[in-house]
C-alpha positions in Angstrom: 0.0 0.0 0.0 2.8 2.3 0.8 4.2 1.8 -2.8 0.8 2.7 -4.2 0.7 6.0 -2.4 4.3 6.7 -3.4 3.4 6.1 -7.1 0.4 8.4 -6.8 2.4 11.2 -5.2 5.1 10.9 -7.8 2.5 11.2 -10.5 1.0 14.3 -8.9 4.4 15.9 -8.6 5.3 15.2 -12.2 2.0 16.7 -13.4 2.6 19.8 -11.2 5.5 20.7 -13.4 3.0 21.5 -16.2 0.6 23.2 -13.8 1.3 26.9 -14.0 -0.4 29.8 -12.2 -4.1 29.9 -13.0 -5.1 31.3 -16.4 -8.0 33.8 -16.6 -10.1 34.3 -19.7 -11.5 37.5 -18.1 -8.1 38.7 -17.1 -8.8 42.2 -18.3 -11.3 42.7 -15.6 -9.2 41.0 -12.9 -5.7 42.3 -13.5 -4.9 43.2 -9.9 -4.3 39.6 -9.0 -1.3 39.5 -11.4 -0.3 43.2 -11.3 -0.4 45.3 -8.1 -0.2 48.5 -10.1 -3.9 48.2 -10.9 -4.8 48.8 -7.2 -6.5 52.2 -7.1 -6.1 52.8 -10.8 -9.8 53.6 -11.2 -11.8 56.4 -9.6 -14.2 54.2 -7.6 -13.4 51.5 -5.0 -14.4 48.0 -6.2 -14.4 44.4 -5.2 -14.0 41.6 -7.8 -14.8 37.9 -7.1 -14.0 35.2 -9.7 -14.6 31.5 -9.8 -12.9 29.3 -12.4 -13.9 25.6 -12.6 -12.1 23.3 -15.0 -13.4 19.9 -16.2 -16.7 20.4 -14.4 -17.9 16.8 -15.1 -14.9 15.3 -13.3 -14.6 14.8 -9.5 -12.0 16.9 -7.7 -11.4 18.9 -10.9 -9.1 22.0 -10.6 -10.8 25.1 -9.2 -9.6 28.6 -8.7 -11.2 31.3 -6.6 -9.9 34.9 -6.7 -10.8 37.9 -4.7 -9.5 41.5 -5.0 -10.3 44.8 -3.5 -9.1 48.1 -4.9 -9.3 51.6 -3.5 -8.0 54.9 -4.8 -6.6 57.0 -1.9 -5.2 60.5 -1.5 -1.8 61.7 -2.7 -1.7 59.5 -5.9 -1.7 56.3 -3.8 -3.8 53.2 -4.4 -4.3 50.3 -2.0 -5.7 46.9 -2.5 -5.9 43.2 -1.4 -5.7 40.2 -3.6 -6.3 36.6 -2.7 -6.1 33.5 -5.0 -7.0 30.0 -3.9 -6.1 27.0 -6.1 -7.3 23.4 -5.6 -5.9 20.6 -7.7 -6.6 17.0 -6.4 -4.9 16.8 -3.0 -3.0 20.0 -3.4 -4.3 23.4 -2.2 -2.6 26.8 -2.4 -3.7 30.2 -1.3 -1.8 33.3 -2.4 -2.6 36.4 -0.2 -1.1 39.8 -0.9 -1.5 43.4 0.1 -1.2 45.6 -3.0 0.2 49.2 -3.2 0.4 51.5 -6.2 1.6 55.0 -6.9 0.5 57.2 -9.8 2.9 59.3 -11.8 1.3 61.6 -14.3 3.0 61.2 -17.7 0.9 63.8 -19.5 -2.7 65.2 -19.7 -4.1 61.8 -20.8 -1.6 59.2 -19.6 -0.9 57.8 -16.2 1.9 55.5 -15.0 1.1 53.4 -12.0 3.9 51.6 -10.1 2.9 48.7 -8.0 4.2 46.5 -5.2 2.8 43.2 -3.7 3.7 41.9 -0.3 2.4 38.7 1.2 2.9 35.0 0.5 1.7 31.5 -0.3 0.0 29.1 2.0 0.6 25.6 0.7 -1.1 22.3 1.8 -0.7 18.9 0.3 -2.7 16.1 2.0 -2.6 12.4 0.9 -5.1 11.9 3.8 -7.7 12.9 1.3 -7.0 9.9 -0.9 -9.4 7.0 -0.6 -8.1 4.1 1.5 -9.3 0.5 1.2 -7.6 -0.8 4.3 -8.1 0.1 8.0 -4.4 -0.1 8.8 -2.9 3.4 9.0 -0.1 4.1 6.5 2.8 6.1 8.0 3.6 7.6 4.5 0.3 9.5 4.6 1.5 12.7 6.1 0.1 16.2 5.5 2.5 18.8 4.4 2.0 22.5 5.1 4.2 25.5 4.5 4.1 29.3 4.2 6.4 31.1 1.8 6.7 34.9 2.0 7.1 36.7 -1.3 7.0 40.1 -3.1 5.7 41.1 -6.5 6.1 44.2 -8.7 4.3 45.7 -11.6 3.7 48.8 -13.7 0.6 49.9 -15.6 0.3 52.7 -18.2 -3.3 53.9 -18.7 -4.5 56.1 -21.6 -8.0 56.5 -23.0 -6.8 54.9 -26.2 -4.5 52.1 -24.9 -3.0 50.4 -21.9 0.2 48.6 -21.2 0.9 46.2 -18.3 4.1 44.4 -17.0 4.3 42.5 -13.8 6.1 39.8 -11.8 3.5 38.8 -9.2 6.2 36.7 -7.3 9.8 37.6 -7.7 11.1 34.6 -5.6 10.7 30.9 -6.3 8.6 29.0 -3.8 10.5 26.6 -1.5 9.5 23.1 -0.7 10.9 20.2 1.3 13.5 18.0 -0.4 11.1 15.2 -0.9 8.6 17.3 -2.8 9.4 18.6 -6.3 9.1 22.2 -7.4 6.4 22.6 -10.1 6.0 25.3 -12.7 3.4 27.0 -10.5 6.1 27.5 -7.9 8.5 29.3 -10.3 8.7 33.0 -11.2 6.0 34.1 -13.7 6.3 37.3 -15.9 3.4 39.0 -17.6 3.4 41.5 -20.4 0.1 42.8 -21.8 -1.2 45.6 -23.9 -4.6 46.6 -25.4 -6.4 49.3 -27.5 -9.7 51.1 -27.2 -10.8 51.8 -30.8 -13.9 53.9 -31.1 -16.0 52.7 -34.0 -18.7 55.2 -33.5 -20.6 56.8 -30.5 -21.9 53.5 -29.3 -19.3 50.8 -30.2 -15.7 50.4 -29.0 -13.4 47.6 -30.2 -11.0 46.4 -27.5 -8.3 44.1 -28.9 -5.6 42.9 -26.4 -2.7 40.5 -25.9 -1.2 39.0 -22.7 2.1 37.2 -22.8 3.2 34.9 -20.0 6.7 33.5 -19.5 7.6 30.9 -16.9 11.1 29.7 -16.3 11.8 26.4 -18.2 8.5 26.6 -20.1 7.6 28.0 -23.5 6.1 31.5 -23.9 2.3 31.5 -23.9 0.0 34.2 -25.3 -3.7 35.1 -25.0 -5.1 37.0 -28.0 -8.5 38.5 -27.2 -10.9 41.1 -28.5 -14.1 42.6 -27.1 -16.8 44.6 -28.8 -18.3 47.0 -26.3 -21.7 48.6 -26.7 -22.2 51.9 -24.9 -19.7 50.6 -22.3 -22.5 48.5 -20.8 -22.3 45.2 -22.7 -19.1 43.6 -23.9 -18.9 40.5 -26.1 -15.5 38.9 -26.8 -13.4 36.0 -28.1 -10.1 34.7 -27.0 -7.4 32.3 -28.2 -4.7 30.9 -26.0 -1.7 29.5 -27.9 -1.8 25.7 -28.2 -4.4 25.5 -25.5 -8.0 26.8 -25.8 -10.6 29.1 -27.2 -13.0 31.2 -25.1 -16.3 33.0 -25.6 -16.8 35.8 -23.2 -19.2 38.5 -22.0 -19.1 41.3 -19.5 -22.3 43.1 -18.6 -23.0 46.2 -16.6 -26.2 45.2 -14.7 -26.4 48.2 -12.5 -24.2 51.2 -11.9 -22.4 49.4 -9.1 -22.6 45.8 -10.3 -20.9 44.1 -13.2 -21.2 40.4 -14.3 -18.7 38.5 -16.4 -18.8 35.0 -17.9 -16.4 32.9 -20.0 -16.8 29.5 -21.6 -13.5 27.9 -22.5 -12.9 24.8 -24.6 -9.7 23.1 -25.7 -8.2 23.5 -29.2 -7.7 19.8 -29.8 -10.8 18.1 -31.1 -10.2 14.8 -29.2 -10.1 16.7 -25.9 -13.5 18.3 -26.6 -15.1 14.9 -26.5 -13.9 14.4 -23.0 -16.0 17.3 -21.6 -13.0 19.1 -20.2 -14.4 22.5 -20.8 -14.0 25.4 -18.3 -16.5 27.9 -16.9 -15.4 31.2 -15.5 -17.8 33.5 -13.6 -16.9 37.0 -12.4 -18.8 39.5 -10.1 -17.6 43.1 -9.7 -19.0 45.5 -7.1 -18.2 49.2 -7.4 -18.5 51.7 -4.6 -18.1 55.4 -4.3 -14.9 56.6 -2.7 -15.1 56.8 1.1 -13.3 60.2 1.0 -16.1 62.8 1.6 -13.9 66.0 1.5 -15.7 67.2 -1.6 -14.8 70.8 -1.0 -11.2 70.2 -1.8 -10.2 70.8 -5.4 -8.0 67.7 -5.4 -11.0 65.5 -4.5 -13.2 67.0 -7.3 -10.8 66.3 -10.2 -12.6 63.0 -11.1 -16.1 64.1 -10.1 -18.7 62.8 -12.6 -21.7 65.1 -12.3 -24.1 62.7 -14.2 -23.2 59.4 -12.4 -26.3 59.1 -10.2 -28.4 56.1 -9.2 -31.9 56.1 -10.5 -31.4 58.7 -13.1 -31.9 56.9 -16.4 -31.5 59.9 -18.7 -28.6 61.4 -16.8 -30.1 64.9 -16.6 -29.4 65.3 -12.8 -33.0 65.0 -12.0 -33.7 61.8 -10.1 -36.4 59.5 -11.6 -38.6 60.0 -8.6 -38.7 63.8 -9.4 -38.4 63.5 -13.2 -41.6 63.9 -15.2 -39.6 62.7 -18.3 -37.2 60.0 -16.9 -36.2 58.8 -20.3 -35.6 62.2 -21.9 -33.0 64.6 -20.5 -34.1 68.1 -19.4 -33.3 70.8 -16.9 -34.5 70.7 -13.3 -36.4 74.0 -13.9 -38.6 72.1 -16.4 -39.0 69.0 -14.1 -36.5 67.0 -16.1 -38.3 67.4 -19.4 -36.6 68.7 -22.6 -37.1 72.3 -23.4 -38.7 73.4 -26.6 -36.1 74.4 -29.4 -34.1 77.6 -28.8 -35.3 78.0 -25.2 -32.2 76.8 -23.4 -30.7 80.3 -23.3 -33.9 82.0 -22.2 -34.1 79.4 -19.3 -30.6 80.4 -18.2 -31.4 84.1 -18.2 -34.8 83.9 -16.5 -35.3 84.9 -12.9 -31.9 86.5 -12.6 -33.1 90.1 -12.4 -34.9 92.5 -14.6 -31.8 93.3 -16.6 -31.8 89.9 -18.1 -34.7 90.7 -20.4 -32.6 93.4 -22.1 -30.0 90.8 -23.2 -30.1 89.5 -26.7 -26.9 87.6 -26.4 -24.7 86.6 -23.5 -22.6 89.7 -23.8 -20.3 91.3 -21.3 -21.9 94.2 -19.4 -20.1 97.4 -18.6 -18.3 97.1 -15.2 -15.5 98.9 -13.6 -13.2 96.1 -14.7 -12.6 94.7 -18.2 -13.4 90.9 -18.4 -12.7 90.4 -22.1 -9.7 88.3 -21.2 -12.1 85.5 -20.3 -12.7 84.9 -24.0 -9.0 84.0 -24.7 -7.7 80.5 -25.0 -5.8 81.0 -21.7 -9.1 80.8 -19.8 -10.9 78.1 -21.8 -11.4 74.6 -20.3 -10.8 71.9 -23.0 -12.4 68.4 -23.2 -11.6 65.2 -24.9 -13.7 64.0 -27.9 -17.2 62.9 -26.8 -16.3 63.5 -23.1 -17.5 65.9 -20.4 -15.0 64.9 -17.6 -12.5 67.6 -16.6 -9.0 66.3 -17.0 -5.4 67.7 -16.9 -3.5 69.9 -14.5 -3.8 72.8 -17.0 -7.6 72.8 -16.9 -7.6 72.6 -13.1 -5.2 75.5 -12.8 -7.6 77.5 -15.0 -10.5 76.5 -12.7 -8.5 77.9 -9.7 -8.4 81.2 -11.6 -12.2 81.0 -12.1 -12.7 80.5 -8.4 -10.4 83.4 -7.5 -12.1 85.7 -10.0 -15.7 84.9 -8.9 -14.9 85.2 -5.2 -13.3 88.6 -5.8 -16.4 89.8 -7.7 -19.3 88.7 -5.5 -21.6 91.4 -6.9 -21.4 89.9 -10.4 -23.1 87.0 -12.1 -21.1 84.7 -14.4 -22.3 82.3 -17.1 -20.6 79.0 -17.9 -20.8 78.4 -21.6 -20.5 74.9 -23.0 -19.5 74.1 -26.6 -18.9 71.1 -28.8 -17.3 70.4 -32.2 -19.5 69.6 -35.2 -18.9 65.8 -35.4 -22.0 63.7 -34.9 -25.6 64.4 -34.2 -26.6 68.0 -33.4 -29.0 67.2 -30.6 -26.4 64.9 -29.0 -23.7 67.7 -29.2 -26.2 70.1 -27.6 -26.6 67.8 -24.6 -22.8 67.1 -24.5 -22.1 70.9 -24.3 -24.5 71.2 -21.4 -22.9 68.3 -19.6 -19.5 70.0 -20.0 -20.9 73.3 -18.5 -22.5 71.3 -15.7 -19.2 69.6 -14.9 -17.6 73.0 -14.4 -20.6 74.3 -12.4 -20.4 71.3 -10.0 -16.6 71.8 -9.5 -17.1 75.5 -8.7 -20.0 74.9 -6.3 -18.0 72.2 -4.6 -15.1 74.7 -4.2 -17.3 77.2 -2.3 -18.8 79.3 -5.1 -22.4 80.4 -4.5 -25.0 78.9 -6.9 -26.5 82.5 -7.2 -23.3 83.7 -8.9 -23.2 81.2 -11.7 -25.5 80.0 -14.5 -24.9 77.5 -17.3 -25.8 77.2 -20.9 -24.9 74.7 -23.6 -24.5 76.0 -27.2 -23.7 72.7 -28.8 -22.1 73.1 -32.2 -23.8 76.5 -32.9 -20.5 78.3 -32.9 -18.5 75.5 -34.5 -16.6 76.6 -37.6 -17.0 73.1 -39.3 -13.3 72.9 -39.7 -11.8 69.7 -41.1 -8.6 70.2 -39.0 -8.5 68.0 -35.9 -6.6 70.6 -34.0 -9.3 73.2 -34.7 -12.0 70.8 -33.7 -10.2 70.1 -30.4 -10.4 73.8 -29.6 -14.2 73.8 -30.1 -14.7 71.2 -27.3 -14.6 73.6 -24.5 -16.2 75.6 -21.7 -15.7 79.3 -21.3 -16.5 81.7 -18.4 -18.4 84.8 -19.3 -19.8 87.8 -17.4 -23.6 87.7 -17.6 -24.6 90.9 -15.8 -24.2 92.9 -12.6 -25.8 91.7 -9.4 -28.1 93.9 -7.4 
């Protein structure tokens, strides 16, 4: 009997040489477990839970469970926790790490995150779990346990158009006793990945990606995948892992704070498909608002999204319970319903004071000071294509000037003018320009500016010059501050 157990253990150890770290078909949505630089790389806190079950029809088939928590903190710091539990036959391993990242701003659109993992591997191998057909205890059946501390490093470059990731989740080989062999899973793994976000139109984005993995003594493996994303709410994708498997995948935004992912993986070789050794992967992701409530600080408002509200289907800042037109955006003054054509400007001017009726345009009024400098590029807030989120240190430095100017002129009323370039639908651009103005308004109010001193208006593409030059179009995607009239 002793010889039988010995043969079984030798077989398991030999097989473990080919057993690497767990693969993930949905790796793009679970990158923190292999790269600590992803901790805190998104604006909201989030928890990701993943279950991967291989060869579902077989007893004691390999299973992987992964958990990660990510939180963006102050001072460009991100913190997180990642735990991966693997079970293969009589072997169980749990990798537990605390993740840290630091954000270095490369330019207005690109961020570099540097990451560090600290933790270790809890290993357990128990032949006691094997079936025994005799009642006499076998002294060779001894459970083995060990903890190995380890460190991991990674970097992540994020840009609206692309991403790049490189990581070594464990920089040291795992140690075992002399009578247990070291498998591929115990060796150093290196990952290199990159992907693109290719906008096809306003609703569809193509997301091709590749992830390379290298393990010492083993050939390089690669995952080629692509997702087609609709409105950033539903993603459908395909993946091919070299000499291994195909995957069909989906990732769905069920609610604002809940995402669901699923992948079905089947082997490349036809003869293996007949053995029902397919793999199922299920992912749940919960997103939370940041716990930092110091909203009056400019630094905390840089990533504020004024339209990201629960129960506001049309994103018009009027909650559905108070919105008479919950599926059509409109101003709060009109109970969330769209205004008739050409009335947006009149709505902004109404109820300010009796001088408003004398205005034909949003023109500067005569004051003791000259505010014409507000119309220069130096004071314009610029936005990315099809975006209303304020980005870039230059824009925030201009907003500080807005705050200083408005606070120094509390007897004046200012208007925030939103604009868009001429690409796309005119009505859509109108709404987009209003959203840009609303972003700036929320920033200013959060910084202590009185609501009575600022009004907003969206001009859409009304003042667009229909230029074919991309540089000129970029200048049209902006917000300007203008003087509306004197206060009482």
